[in-house]
N, C-alpha and C positions, 0 to 999 in steps of 0.2 A: 331263739338260738338255732337258727337253721341256715344252711349255706345255699339253699336253692330257691328261696322266696323271690317272687317277681311281683312288683307293684307298678301299675301304670295307670295314669289318668285319675289320680286321687287328689283331694284337697284335705289338708290337715290343719284345723283351726281351733283356737281356744283350748289347747291342751295344757296340761301341767306335767311336771317331771315325774319320772318313775323311781320307785324305791330301789336304790343300788346298794346291796349288801348292808342295808340298815343305816346308810349314811345320811340320807335325806332324799333330795329329789334331783334327778338329772334327766336331760333329754325332754324338753317341753313338747316337741313335735314327734320325733322318732328316737327310740332307744335301741341301740344294737349292741349285744353282748355276745362275743364269740360267734359272730355271724357275718355273712357276706352276701346280702341280698342284692338284686338288681332293681334299681328304682329309676323310673323315667316318667316324664310329663306329670310331675307332682307340684302342687303349690303348698308350701308350709309357711303359714303366717299367723301372727297374733298368738303365739305360744309362749309359755313362761316356764323356766326351770329355776328353782331356788338356788341350785348350785351351778352345774355346768351344762353347756349345750342348749341354748335357748331353742334353736331349730332342730339340731341333730346331735346326739351324744353317741360316740363310738368307743368301744373298749375291746381290744383284740379283734377288731373287725375290719374287713376290707371290701366294703360295698362298691358297686359300680353305679354312679349317679349321672344321669344325662337329662338335659332339658328340665331342670328343676328351678323353681323360684323359692328362695328362702328369704323372707322379708318380714320386718316388724316383729321379730322374736326377741326375747330378752332372757339373759341369764343373770342371776343375782350374786353369785359368789359366796353365798352362805354367810354365817355370822362373822367370818374373818374378812369379808369383802375382798376376796381374792381377785386381783385385777385380770388374771389370765383365765377367763371363764368360757370364751367362745360364744359370743352372742348369736352367731350363725351356726357354726359347727365346732364341737369339741372332739378332737381325734386323739384318744389316749391309749396308752399301753400297746405300742407297736401297731396301732391301726394305720392304714394308709389307703384312704378312699381314692378312687379314680373318678375325677369329676370333669365333665365336658358340657358345653352349651348351657351353662347354668348361670343364674343371676343370684348373687348374694348381696343384698342391699337393704339398708335401713334397719339393721338389727342393733341391739344394745347389749353391752357397751360398744360404741363404735370403734374403740381402740383395739379390739381383738375380734374381728369378724370370724377368722378361722384360727383356732389354736391347735397346735400339734402338726404332725406330718400329713400331707395331702399332695396328690398329683393332680394339679388343676390345669386345664388348657381350654382355650376358646370359650372363656367365661368372663362375665362382668362382675368383678369383685370390688366392693367399696374399699377405697384406700389402696387398691392394687394388690396383685399377687404374682410372683414369678412363675412364668410358664408360657408356652407358645400360644399366641393368639389371644392372650388375656387383655382385657381393657378395664378402665376405671372411669365410668361416666354415668350420670343419672340415667337409669334405664327408661325413664319417661313412661311409666305405667299409666294407663288411661284413667283409672279412678281407684287407687289402692285403698283409700279410706272406706270404700264400699265393697272391698274385696274383688275389684276388677283389676286383674294383673295382665290383661292384654296390653299390647304395645301401641304407642302412638306412631303415626306415620314417620315422625322424625326421630324415633328411638335409635340410639347407637347399637342396639342389639339386633336390629333387623339385618339379616344376611351376613353377620359377622361371626357366626358359629362355625364349627368345623365343616368343611366342604360347602360353605355358603348358606347353611341353614340358619334359622333364627335362634338366638339364645332365649332361654326361658321355656315356659310350658305352652305359650300361645303365640299366635301371629298378631297381625295388625287388627286393633279393635276400635280405633278412633282416629281422627285427623290429627293435625299438628298440635302438640302441647307446648305452650310457651314455657321456657325455662326462667326461673327467678334466681338472680344472683344477689348476694349480700356483700356490702362494702362497709368497712370500718377502719378507723385510723390504726387500730391494733392488728389488722389483718396482715397477710403475707401474700405478695404477688408470686413468690417463688413456689410456695407449697400450698397456698390456699386453693380451695375448690369451689368457692362461691357459696358454700352452705352457710346457714346461720351460725353454726358452731365453728366454722373455719373459713371466714370471709376473705375476700380480696382486700388489698390496701387502697387501691385506686379505682375510680369508676371506669377509667380507660381499660384497665385489665378486664373488668367485667364485660365491657363491650366486646373485647376481643374474643371472649368465650361464648358469647350469645349465638343463637342460631336463627 
């Protein structure tokens, strides 16, 4: 509950939510209550919150976040299975984080990566987010299954952050990573992104999106 904390260059992994007013657990990676820390060059991954905010939970908080990776976190929504849980970030009770040069990708549930108010720019947000310079594309991490969140040479996050910096916490860590696209007869060429859960409808569309 401080307004002056600064965290830089940390990795937060395998955390579980914090007790919030006896309600259960929120904020698998970071829990901010009445606080506005400055966070930069952090990797927040593989954390779990039983209720809200798989990666970050905010309540009456206005942190400044830059060059963050928030990936593979999960929020459960509690016994009621609330669908608006913020697999990546839950921003509640007049919170308004300022987020730049950040990657929020691969969190669950995928339908609500960021819940609540946030000012996001020059960031890669899965399923998109309104704001200057934001993109929506597979960040092509080198080996996220092993905790390696450096970027492949062909990552869309290289040089696309504010003032031409990289998005995320790291630079290039490996060569070209081939993208895999999924195609199904029930997919959509208009809104599909080629993922297993949201495939394209035709193989021609997948080819158009390959690199």
